[in-house]
Residue frames relative to the residue before (quaternion, step in Angstrom):
aa qw qx qy qz dx dy dz
M 1.0000 0.0000 0.0000 0.0000 0.00 0.00 0.00
L 0.6418 0.5528 -0.3321 0.4151 3.52 1.02 -0.84
A 0.6397 0.5719 -0.3323 0.3915 3.60 0.96 -0.79
P 0.6784 0.4605 -0.3173 0.4765 3.60 0.89 -0.77
I 0.6177 0.5360 -0.3508 0.4561 3.60 1.07 -0.66
R 0.6551 0.5177 -0.3041 0.4588 3.53 0.98 -0.93
T 0.6477 0.5193 -0.3100 0.4634 3.56 1.03 -0.79
L 0.6465 0.5199 -0.3091 0.4650 3.54 1.04 -0.87
L 0.6655 0.4983 -0.3022 0.4663 3.58 0.93 -0.87
T 0.6345 0.5247 -0.3223 0.4672 3.55 1.06 -0.71
D 0.6436 0.5181 -0.3149 0.4671 3.57 1.05 -0.85
V 0.6420 0.5082 -0.3317 0.4685 3.65 1.02 -0.84
F 0.6587 0.5210 -0.3176 0.4402 3.55 0.89 -0.93
N 0.6794 0.4812 -0.2903 0.4718 3.59 0.97 -0.88
L 0.5672 0.5914 -0.3943 0.4160 3.56 1.16 -0.43
F 0.7537 0.3630 -0.1824 0.5166 3.53 0.98 -0.88
Y 0.7871 0.1713 -0.0964 0.5846 3.56 1.15 -0.60
P 0.0482 -0.8667 0.4955 0.0322 3.58 0.62 1.07
K 0.4370 -0.6729 0.5299 0.2748 3.54 -1.07 0.75
V 0.1472 -0.8140 0.5587 0.0596 3.57 -0.85 0.94
C 0.5815 -0.5693 0.4554 0.3610 3.56 -1.21 0.50
L 0.4746 -0.7025 0.4652 0.2546 3.58 -0.85 1.01
T 0.7419 0.4190 -0.2440 0.4631 3.64 1.08 -0.34
C 0.7940 0.2241 -0.1252 0.5510 3.66 1.14 -0.56
D 0.4012 -0.7569 0.4350 0.2775 3.64 1.28 -0.17
N 0.4397 0.6563 -0.4812 0.3799 3.62 1.24 0.38
T 0.5895 -0.5862 0.4252 0.3580 3.52 -1.14 0.67
L 0.3847 -0.7188 0.5307 0.2315 3.55 -0.95 0.94
H 0.3694 -0.7164 0.5496 0.2196 3.51 -1.04 0.85
Q 0.7144 -0.4107 0.3346 0.4571 3.58 -1.34 0.12
H 0.8152 0.2105 -0.2234 0.4912 3.60 -1.01 0.94
E 0.5791 0.5197 -0.3998 0.4844 3.62 1.25 0.14
E 0.0477 -0.7931 0.6072 -0.0035 3.56 -0.88 0.89
V 0.8487 0.1593 -0.1434 0.4835 3.58 -1.04 0.85
I 0.7880 -0.0907 0.0910 0.6022 3.58 0.67 -1.12
C 0.5505 -0.6213 0.4427 0.3391 3.56 -1.20 0.53
L 0.6564 -0.5212 0.3627 0.4074 3.56 -1.22 0.36
Q 0.6330 0.5380 -0.3534 0.4300 3.59 0.95 -0.75
C 0.6735 0.4688 -0.2890 0.4931 3.63 0.98 -0.83
E 0.5917 0.5664 -0.3575 0.4486 3.57 1.10 -0.73
R 0.6853 0.4889 -0.2999 0.4487 3.56 0.90 -0.88
G 0.6972 0.4925 -0.2680 0.4467 3.53 1.17 -0.54
L 0.4629 0.6847 -0.4478 0.3413 3.57 1.28 -0.08
P 0.4001 -0.7818 0.4396 0.1883 3.57 -0.73 1.11
L 0.1632 -0.8128 0.5558 0.0620 3.55 0.14 1.31
T 0.4306 -0.7275 0.4788 0.2368 3.58 -0.99 0.87
G 0.3082 -0.7536 0.5120 0.2738 3.55 1.04 -0.76
H 0.2929 0.7978 -0.4775 0.2231 3.57 1.30 0.31
Y 0.6293 0.6318 -0.3315 0.3080 3.52 0.92 -0.96
T 0.7275 0.3885 -0.2587 0.5029 3.61 1.19 -0.30
D 0.6977 0.4451 -0.2357 0.5094 3.57 1.34 -0.12
A 0.3223 -0.7789 0.5151 0.1554 3.56 -0.37 1.27
D 0.7330 0.3626 -0.2240 0.5301 3.58 1.18 -0.51
N 0.2057 0.8126 -0.5180 0.1707 3.57 1.00 0.82
E 0.7181 -0.4815 0.2968 0.4054 3.59 -1.22 0.26
L 0.6525 0.5111 -0.3127 0.4639 3.56 0.99 -0.72
A 0.6341 0.5115 -0.3170 0.4856 3.57 1.02 -0.80
K 0.6658 0.5012 -0.3161 0.4534 3.57 0.89 -0.88
R 0.5992 0.5819 -0.3562 0.4189 3.55 1.08 -0.69
L 0.7526 0.3787 -0.1953 0.5020 3.58 1.13 -0.70
W 0.3983 0.7315 -0.4566 0.3126 3.56 1.29 -0.03
G 0.8190 0.2242 -0.1777 0.4974 3.60 -0.93 0.88
R 0.6560 0.5079 -0.3067 0.4665 3.60 1.21 -0.26
V 0.7750 -0.0758 0.0680 0.6238 3.58 0.98 -0.87
E 0.4831 -0.6548 0.4936 0.3069 3.56 -1.19 0.57
L 0.0166 0.8033 -0.5918 0.0654 3.60 -0.67 1.16
Q 0.4622 -0.6455 0.5377 0.2839 3.48 -1.25 0.63
G 0.7625 -0.1741 0.1741 0.5983 3.58 1.10 -0.81
A 0.0355 -0.7850 0.6182 0.0191 3.53 -1.22 0.53
M 0.0707 0.8045 -0.5857 0.0696 3.59 -0.99 0.80
G 0.2288 -0.7175 0.6353 0.1712 3.56 -1.22 0.59
L 0.4818 -0.6748 0.4789 0.2883 3.63 -1.06 0.67
Y 0.8189 0.0705 0.0261 0.5690 3.54 0.76 -1.16
D 0.4824 -0.5707 0.5630 0.3529 3.53 -1.30 0.42
F 0.2400 -0.7818 0.5683 0.0905 3.55 -0.97 0.97
H 0.0346 0.7680 -0.6369 0.0585 3.55 -0.79 1.11
K 0.5410 -0.6208 0.4618 0.3297 3.59 -1.06 0.77
G 0.8283 0.2205 -0.1990 0.4751 3.50 -0.97 1.01
A 0.6092 0.5791 -0.3480 0.4152 3.58 1.23 -0.24
Q 0.7931 -0.3885 0.2163 0.4163 3.56 -1.32 0.06
V 0.6692 0.5069 -0.3079 0.4477 3.54 0.95 -0.84
Q 0.6271 0.5121 -0.3322 0.4839 3.55 1.04 -0.69
Q 0.6282 0.5292 -0.3360 0.4608 3.60 1.01 -0.73
L 0.6383 0.5263 -0.3264 0.4571 3.57 0.96 -0.83
L 0.7048 0.4701 -0.2542 0.4665 3.57 0.80 -1.04
H 0.5982 0.5465 -0.3493 0.4707 3.55 1.11 -0.77
S 0.6628 0.4886 -0.3164 0.4710 3.64 0.89 -0.84
L 0.6372 0.5270 -0.3362 0.4507 3.56 1.02 -0.70
K 0.7504 0.4351 -0.2090 0.4516 3.58 0.86 -1.07
Y 0.8481 0.2375 -0.0753 0.4677 3.53 0.83 -0.88
R 0.7267 0.3928 -0.2417 0.5090 3.59 1.25 -0.20
K 0.4780 -0.7109 0.3965 0.3300 3.54 1.33 0.33
R 0.4244 0.6962 -0.4679 0.3409 3.57 1.09 0.61
Q 0.0972 -0.8338 0.5432 0.0163 3.53 0.34 1.32
D 0.5548 0.5998 -0.3999 0.4154 3.61 1.23 -0.35
A 0.5682 0.5478 -0.4020 0.4642 3.63 1.20 -0.37
G 0.6362 0.5216 -0.3251 0.4664 3.62 1.03 -0.70
I 0.6240 0.5331 -0.3180 0.4747 3.56 1.06 -0.86
Y 0.6495 0.5438 -0.3000 0.4386 3.55 0.92 -0.95
V 0.7236 0.3999 -0.2644 0.4965 3.65 0.72 -1.03
G 0.5845 0.5567 -0.3706 0.4594 3.63 1.10 -0.50
Q 0.6322 0.5226 -0.3241 0.4713 3.60 1.02 -0.77
Q 0.6696 0.4943 -0.3170 0.4547 3.57 0.98 -0.84
L 0.6125 0.5225 -0.3476 0.4806 3.57 1.08 -0.71
G 0.6396 0.5531 -0.3106 0.4341 3.56 0.98 -0.88
V 0.6168 0.5456 -0.3474 0.4485 3.57 1.05 -0.70
Q 0.6883 0.4807 -0.2786 0.4664 3.54 0.95 -1.00
L 0.6589 0.5294 -0.3077 0.4369 3.60 0.98 -0.89
Q 0.6935 0.4652 -0.3064 0.4570 3.58 1.16 -0.39
Q 0.4757 0.6827 -0.4381 0.3403 3.54 1.27 -0.08
A 0.5602 -0.6485 0.3865 0.3410 3.59 -0.95 0.82
N 0.7329 0.4137 -0.2219 0.4924 3.55 1.18 -0.64
C 0.3667 0.7302 -0.5014 0.2845 3.58 1.21 0.38
I 0.5040 -0.6797 0.4613 0.2667 3.59 -0.96 0.86
I 0.7038 0.3934 -0.2654 0.5287 3.63 1.17 -0.44
K 0.0733 0.7970 -0.5864 0.1244 3.59 -0.66 1.17
N 0.8467 0.2948 -0.1462 0.4182 3.48 -1.49 0.13
I 0.2459 0.7836 -0.5300 0.2109 3.55 0.92 0.92
D 0.2927 -0.7681 0.5430 0.1716 3.55 -1.01 0.78
V 0.8131 -0.0304 0.0454 0.5796 3.58 1.03 -0.69
I 0.3345 -0.7321 0.5620 0.1908 3.59 -1.18 0.68
V 0.0399 -0.8019 0.5957 0.0231 3.58 -0.95 0.80
P 0.2594 -0.7623 0.5679 0.1705 3.62 -0.58 1.07
V 0.5662 -0.5684 0.4773 0.3585 3.55 -1.13 0.69
P 0.3243 -0.7950 0.4680 0.2093 3.63 -0.48 1.05
L 0.3664 -0.6571 0.6061 0.2580 3.57 -1.35 0.36
H 0.5519 -0.5322 0.5029 0.3991 3.50 -1.28 0.33
H 0.6134 -0.6139 0.3623 0.3401 3.55 -1.03 0.93
K 0.6294 0.5320 -0.3415 0.4519 3.61 1.08 -0.71
K 0.6829 0.4784 -0.2836 0.4737 3.58 0.89 -0.88
E 0.6334 0.5113 -0.3336 0.4755 3.59 1.03 -0.77
K 0.6445 0.5096 -0.3316 0.4637 3.62 0.97 -0.74
Q 0.6506 0.5197 -0.3060 0.4614 3.55 1.03 -0.87
R 0.7308 0.4165 -0.2413 0.4839 3.61 0.89 -0.90
G 0.4909 -0.6709 0.4294 0.3530 3.55 1.14 -0.65
Y 0.7770 -0.0260 0.0533 0.6268 3.58 1.25 -0.41
N 0.4767 -0.6095 0.5574 0.3008 3.45 -1.44 0.24
Q 0.4495 -0.7381 0.4323 0.2574 3.61 -0.44 1.22
C 0.6408 0.5359 -0.3349 0.4359 3.64 1.14 -0.50
M 0.5618 0.6474 -0.3771 0.3508 3.59 1.18 -0.51
P 0.6925 0.4414 -0.3298 0.4656 3.64 0.73 -0.78
I 0.5860 0.5411 -0.3779 0.4701 3.64 1.14 -0.48
A 0.6748 0.4966 -0.2943 0.4598 3.58 0.90 -0.95
E 0.6710 0.5148 -0.2918 0.4468 3.56 0.95 -0.88
A 0.6407 0.5098 -0.3211 0.4759 3.56 1.09 -0.70
I 0.6113 0.5128 -0.3369 0.4999 3.60 1.06 -0.72
S 0.6336 0.5458 -0.3334 0.4354 3.58 0.91 -0.83
L 0.6631 0.5123 -0.2863 0.4645 3.57 0.97 -0.95
A 0.6916 0.4741 -0.2838 0.4652 3.57 1.04 -0.70
T 0.7892 0.3702 -0.1318 0.4719 3.53 1.03 -0.78
D 0.3170 -0.7448 0.4906 0.3227 3.59 1.24 -0.66
W 0.4223 0.6429 -0.5079 0.3879 3.58 1.14 0.55
P 0.4063 -0.7366 0.4717 0.2643 3.64 -0.75 0.91
V 0.3774 -0.6979 0.5605 0.2375 3.57 -1.28 0.43
A 0.2377 -0.7284 0.6287 0.1328 3.56 -0.92 1.01
K 0.2061 -0.8493 0.4752 0.1020 3.55 0.08 1.29
D 0.8096 0.2750 -0.0838 0.5117 3.54 1.05 -0.82
A 0.3283 0.7729 -0.4869 0.2403 3.57 1.16 0.54
L 0.7824 0.2060 -0.0851 0.5815 3.54 1.10 -0.80
M 0.0782 -0.7690 0.6269 0.0976 3.50 -1.34 0.33
R 0.4067 -0.6861 0.5519 0.2435 3.50 -1.29 0.53
T 0.2249 -0.8378 0.4803 0.1297 3.61 -0.22 1.16
V 0.7737 0.2831 -0.1616 0.5433 3.62 1.15 -0.47
K 0.3273 -0.7249 0.5760 0.1886 3.55 -0.99 0.88
N 0.1065 -0.8635 0.4909 0.0452 3.49 0.31 1.30
T 0.5663 -0.6153 0.4169 0.3562 3.54 -1.14 0.46
S 0.6709 -0.4886 0.3624 0.4241 3.53 -1.31 0.35
Q 0.3919 -0.7344 0.5139 0.2071 3.50 -1.12 0.75
T 0.4030 0.7266 -0.4732 0.2927 3.60 1.25 -0.04
G 0.8219 0.2186 -0.1934 0.4891 3.51 -0.85 0.98
M 0.5560 0.6072 -0.4025 0.4002 3.59 1.21 -0.02
N 0.4260 -0.6542 0.5379 0.3181 3.59 -1.16 0.46
R 0.7597 -0.4058 0.2511 0.4417 3.54 -1.33 0.14
F 0.6852 0.4881 -0.2934 0.4541 3.56 0.85 -1.03
E 0.6566 0.5259 -0.3120 0.4416 3.60 0.95 -0.83
R 0.6197 0.5385 -0.3294 0.4664 3.57 1.16 -0.74
F 0.6453 0.5173 -0.3248 0.4588 3.62 0.98 -0.78
E 0.6802 0.4775 -0.2902 0.4745 3.51 0.96 -0.91
N 0.6137 0.5858 -0.3224 0.4198 3.59 1.06 -0.67
V 0.7954 0.2971 -0.1266 0.5129 3.57 1.08 -0.76
K 0.4133 0.7250 -0.4644 0.2964 3.51 1.32 0.19
D 0.8632 0.0168 -0.0538 0.5017 3.57 -0.90 1.06
I 0.4024 0.7172 -0.4881 0.2924 3.55 0.95 0.82
F 0.6855 0.4368 -0.2810 0.5103 3.60 1.23 -0.13
A 0.0703 -0.7683 0.6345 0.0461 3.56 -1.33 0.47
V 0.4824 -0.6255 0.5221 0.3216 3.49 -1.25 0.47
K 0.2453 -0.7899 0.5534 0.0987 3.52 -0.84 1.07
D 0.7922 0.0098 0.0244 0.6097 3.57 1.10 -0.80
A 0.2497 -0.8215 0.5025 0.1011 3.54 0.06 1.40
A 0.6041 0.5953 -0.3680 0.3811 3.60 1.05 -0.60
Q 0.6142 0.5410 -0.3339 0.4676 3.58 1.25 -0.47
L 0.7538 0.4133 -0.1838 0.4766 3.60 1.18 -0.50
Q 0.5929 0.6192 -0.3783 0.3492 3.58 1.00 -0.87
G 0.8419 0.1346 -0.1539 0.4994 3.54 -1.05 1.02
K 0.6142 0.5720 -0.3536 0.4131 3.71 1.18 0.17
H 0.3906 -0.6288 0.6117 0.2789 3.43 -1.44 0.41
V 0.1457 -0.8367 0.5272 0.0296 3.55 -0.27 1.27
L 0.2108 -0.7257 0.6404 0.1372 3.58 -1.16 0.82
L 0.1567 -0.7772 0.6032 0.0871 3.53 -0.50 1.22
V 0.1611 -0.8006 0.5763 0.0317 3.58 -0.94 1.05
D 0.0136 0.7814 -0.6231 0.0316 3.54 -0.95 1.00
D 0.5531 -0.6075 0.4433 0.3586 3.64 -1.23 0.35
V 0.8134 -0.0948 0.0879 0.5671 3.58 0.76 -0.95
V 0.1521 -0.7797 0.6027 0.0752 3.64 -1.02 0.74
T 0.1421 -0.7696 0.6205 0.0507 3.57 -0.92 1.01
T 0.8279 0.0889 -0.0637 0.5502 3.61 0.03 -1.11
G 0.4668 -0.6759 0.4377 0.3657 3.61 1.25 -0.43
A 0.3885 0.7535 -0.4671 0.2512 3.62 1.27 0.04
T 0.6790 0.4835 -0.2931 0.4682 3.59 0.83 -0.94
S 0.7082 0.4545 -0.2945 0.4529 3.57 0.75 -0.95
E 0.5921 0.5509 -0.3703 0.4569 3.62 1.10 -0.56
S 0.6655 0.5064 -0.3007 0.4586 3.54 0.87 -0.92
C 0.6735 0.4834 -0.2954 0.4748 3.60 0.95 -0.83
I 0.6395 0.5232 -0.3339 0.4536 3.57 1.01 -0.84
R 0.6293 0.5376 -0.3181 0.4625 3.63 0.98 -0.84
T 0.6303 0.5143 -0.3380 0.4733 3.61 1.00 -0.74
I 0.6644 0.4941 -0.3203 0.4604 3.60 0.81 -0.91
L 0.6961 0.4874 -0.2897 0.4404 3.62 0.88 -0.93
S 0.5424 0.5996 -0.4132 0.4191 3.58 1.22 -0.20
V 0.5949 0.5218 -0.3716 0.4856 3.63 1.22 -0.21
P 0.5326 -0.6656 0.4042 0.3317 3.62 -0.74 0.95
D 0.8777 0.1074 -0.1019 0.4558 3.54 -1.32 0.79
T 0.4446 0.6545 -0.5026 0.3484 3.57 0.98 0.80
K 0.1321 -0.7245 0.6671 0.1124 3.52 -1.41 0.46
V 0.1739 -0.8075 0.5595 0.0685 3.56 -1.07 0.70
S 0.0432 -0.7154 0.6940 0.0693 3.46 -1.32 0.75
F 0.2583 -0.8034 0.5309 0.0772 3.56 -1.08 0.64
V 0.0025 0.7827 -0.6224 0.0013 3.57 -1.01 0.86
A 0.0474 -0.7734 0.6311 0.0379 3.54 -1.16 0.68
V 0.5227 -0.6269 0.4623 0.3464 3.58 -1.08 0.56
G 0.7972 0.2048 -0.0614 0.5646 3.56 0.82 -1.06
Y 0.0595 -0.7715 0.6310 0.0562 3.56 -0.97 0.81
A 0.1988 -0.7947 0.5659 0.0936 3.58 -0.61 1.23
K 0.3401 -0.7491 0.5334 0.1968 3.54 -0.70 0.99
G 0.7529 0.4212 -0.2812 0.4203 3.52 -1.30 0.34
């Protein structure tokens, strides 16, 4: 009896406060979550997960030692992927992070995925002041959704961001590297030592932040790192 009543109350609530797609603002239909099926079909998958020599991996070649790297979607300013991540970061829509984390989890479970045998997942950390201001680290729901899909545990407090660096908007490539140099530190080496770590970020552009974070992880003895990002910005 409770289930039909719960369904009726949900339908009434949605009548007055309809759920809308985060990328097109159309009303979501039953069984649609976060974005509508039409927008979902239009999300620009990179196909990186089957190609060890993909563009993101090449961007990091010679800079840090990686077991594998992949982006889920191509990232373009003003397009759907940016809208999803903007909702996650600035509109408190952690369900957007769960959604994209689930999509990453699907690819990471494929038999032909280039990233395998992960021991622990580490989200790129926020500085504690920014996390307190935002209320959460936007990479955490992504990491937790991957964990649910794969059964790989999340090391929530293994790393910390020690410097609240300035925004990188408008910086050239060199300035971006200088801006994030040595901004991370190991907080709990026991969670990382001897492990194959999957580092998770929301979007990667020059790779400066991810490189700095990867170097910090690799400073722990006997670690290996693979890297995934939701959005991959070309150029």
